[in-house]
C-alpha positions as CSV (number, residue, x, y, z in Angstrom):
1,M,18.8,50.0,-3.6
2,E,18.9,51.3,-7.1
3,A,22.1,51.1,-8.9
4,I,24.0,54.5,-10.0
5,K,24.5,54.7,-13.8
6,M,27.7,56.8,-14.4
7,T,27.5,58.1,-17.8
8,D,30.8,60.1,-17.8
9,V,33.6,58.4,-15.8
10,C,37.2,58.6,-15.0
11,R,38.8,55.0,-15.1
12,F,42.0,54.5,-13.1
13,K,44.3,51.6,-13.8
14,F,47.3,50.8,-11.5
15,H,50.1,48.7,-13.0
16,E,50.7,47.3,-9.7
17,K,47.9,46.1,-7.0
18,I,48.2,48.7,-4.5
19,G,44.9,47.7,-2.5
20,K,41.2,48.9,-2.4
21,R,42.0,50.2,0.9
22,N,44.8,52.5,-0.4
23,I,42.8,53.7,-3.3
24,E,39.4,54.0,-1.3
25,K,41.8,56.4,1.4
26,Q,42.8,58.8,-1.4
27,I,39.4,58.9,-3.0
28,A,37.9,60.0,0.6
29,R,40.9,62.4,0.7
30,A,39.8,63.9,-2.7
31,I,35.8,63.7,-1.6
32,E,36.7,65.8,1.6
33,T,38.6,68.5,-0.4
34,A,35.6,68.8,-2.8
35,E,33.5,69.1,0.3
36,Y,35.3,72.3,1.0
37,A,35.0,73.7,-2.5
38,F,31.2,72.4,-3.0
39,G,29.7,72.2,0.4
40,Q,28.9,68.7,1.8
41,A,25.4,68.4,0.6
42,K,26.5,69.1,-2.9
43,V,29.0,66.5,-2.7
44,R,26.9,64.1,-1.1
45,L,24.5,64.2,-4.2
46,H,27.2,63.9,-6.9
47,A,30.1,61.9,-5.5
48,A,30.1,58.4,-6.7
49,Y,33.1,55.8,-7.2
50,L,33.9,52.1,-7.5
51,A,37.5,50.6,-6.5
52,T,39.2,47.3,-6.5
53,N,42.7,46.4,-5.5
54,D,44.0,47.9,-9.1
55,K,41.1,49.9,-10.5
56,A,39.0,52.9,-9.5
57,V,36.2,54.5,-11.4
58,I,35.1,57.9,-10.4
59,D,31.7,59.5,-11.8
60,A,33.0,62.5,-13.6
61,S,29.4,63.7,-15.2
62,S,28.9,66.7,-12.7
63,E,31.5,69.5,-11.8
64,V,31.8,67.7,-8.2
65,G,33.0,64.1,-9.7
66,E,35.3,65.9,-12.3
67,Y,36.8,68.1,-9.5
68,I,37.2,64.5,-7.4
69,A,38.8,62.9,-10.0
70,Q,41.4,65.9,-10.4
71,I,42.1,65.8,-7.0
72,F,42.4,62.1,-6.8
73,I,44.7,62.2,-9.9
74,G,47.2,64.7,-8.0
75,L,47.1,62.6,-4.7
76,M,47.9,59.5,-6.5
77,T,50.9,60.9,-8.4
78,R,52.4,62.1,-5.2
79,K,51.8,58.4,-3.6
80,V,52.7,56.2,-6.1
81,G,54.2,58.3,-9.2
82,E,52.4,59.4,-12.7
83,D,54.1,56.2,-14.3
84,K,52.3,53.8,-12.2
85,F,48.7,54.7,-13.3
86,S,46.7,55.4,-16.2
87,V,43.3,57.3,-16.5
88,E,40.8,57.5,-19.4
89,R,37.9,59.4,-19.6
90,I,35.0,57.2,-20.9
91,R,31.8,59.1,-21.7
92,R,29.4,55.8,-22.0
93,S,28.5,53.5,-19.3
94,N,28.5,50.4,-21.5
95,E,32.4,50.9,-22.0
96,L,33.1,50.4,-18.4
């Protein structure tokens, strides 16, 4: 399987470990929401992410990915509060 090269990403850092499972659950909700806006096929082609217990990276190199990142920000703001995490837009994969 070929590795995905993310060239434009949103990197999320959570100030406390909230768990990979919790992060992935909210990313899944954001991806599902994107399917309503863009269609399942387009989302399947463009959605990509990585998650750990206290970090997440969402590929924002497409309109779909940017939408997923925006929805994820809203979901996590409601779930943990906007002061409990930071988000940074990174334009080159070598900065990850």
